[in-house]
C-alpha positions as CSV (number, residue, x, y, z in Angstrom):
1,M,6.8,35.9,-30.6
2,K,8.2,32.4,-29.3
3,E,6.5,30.3,-26.7
4,Y,8.8,30.5,-23.5
5,S,6.6,29.4,-21.1
6,N,8.7,26.6,-19.6
7,V,11.9,28.8,-19.9
8,N,10.6,32.0,-18.3
9,R,10.4,31.2,-14.4
10,I,12.6,29.8,-12.0
11,T,11.3,27.8,-9.5
12,D,9.0,29.9,-6.9
13,C,11.4,29.2,-3.8
14,D,14.3,30.8,-6.0
15,H,12.3,34.2,-6.6
16,L,13.9,37.3,-5.3
17,I,13.6,38.0,-1.8
18,D,15.2,40.0,0.7
19,V,18.6,37.7,1.1
20,N,19.1,35.9,-1.9
21,W,19.9,38.5,-4.4
22,H,23.1,37.2,-5.6
23,K,21.8,33.7,-6.2
24,W,18.8,35.2,-8.1
25,K,20.9,37.2,-10.1
26,E,23.0,34.6,-11.5
27,R,19.4,32.7,-12.3
28,I,17.6,35.3,-13.6
29,K,20.3,36.0,-15.8
30,R,19.7,32.5,-17.6
31,V,16.0,33.0,-18.1
32,F,16.8,36.2,-19.5
33,I,18.9,34.6,-22.2
34,N,16.8,32.1,-22.6
35,C,14.2,34.2,-23.4
36,D,16.2,36.7,-26.0
37,I,15.6,39.8,-23.6
38,T,18.9,40.7,-22.3
39,Q,19.6,43.5,-24.3
40,Y,16.4,44.6,-23.4
41,I,17.1,44.3,-19.8
42,T,20.6,46.0,-20.2
43,G,19.3,48.7,-22.4
44,E,21.5,47.7,-25.5
45,I,18.5,48.0,-27.6
46,T,16.6,51.3,-27.5
47,C,13.5,52.3,-28.6
48,P,13.4,53.5,-32.3
49,D,12.0,56.7,-33.0
50,E,7.7,56.1,-33.8
51,Y,7.8,58.2,-36.5
52,D,10.8,57.0,-38.4
53,D,9.9,53.4,-37.2
54,P,6.3,52.9,-36.2
55,D,6.7,48.9,-36.6
56,G,9.9,48.9,-35.0
57,T,8.3,50.9,-31.8
58,Y,5.5,48.7,-31.8
59,N,7.4,45.5,-31.6
60,W,10.3,47.1,-29.1
61,D,7.3,48.2,-26.8
62,K,6.0,44.3,-26.9
63,N,9.1,43.1,-26.3
64,D,10.4,45.7,-23.3
65,T,7.0,44.2,-21.8
66,W,7.7,40.9,-22.3
67,A,11.1,41.5,-20.5
68,Q,9.4,43.7,-17.5
69,Q,6.6,40.3,-17.3
70,V,9.2,38.1,-17.1
71,I,11.1,40.0,-14.3
72,I,7.7,40.5,-12.3
73,H,7.0,36.9,-12.6
74,N,10.4,36.0,-10.7
75,V,10.2,38.5,-7.6
76,T,8.3,37.9,-4.7
77,A,5.2,40.1,-4.1
78,S,6.8,41.3,-1.1
C-alpha cells in the first residue's frame, strides 16, 4: 500500500455537511483519484471469488476498507 497521508483528506472546513454536497463531491472525487480508489467507489472493481483467488480477495478487502476509511475521514461526525 502506498503512503497517502498527504492526499487522503480535504481540509476540515470542507468536510461533508448538510449544505455543501456539490462542493464536497467535486473535491472528494479528486481525493479518490489521488488515492487510486475511484474504481472501488464506483463498484467497477468487484471482489474476486475467495475460492478462486484468495490473494485477490484479501487485496480487494484491504483496498475497499481503505476506500471506506478515506470517505469516513472526509465527512463530519454529524
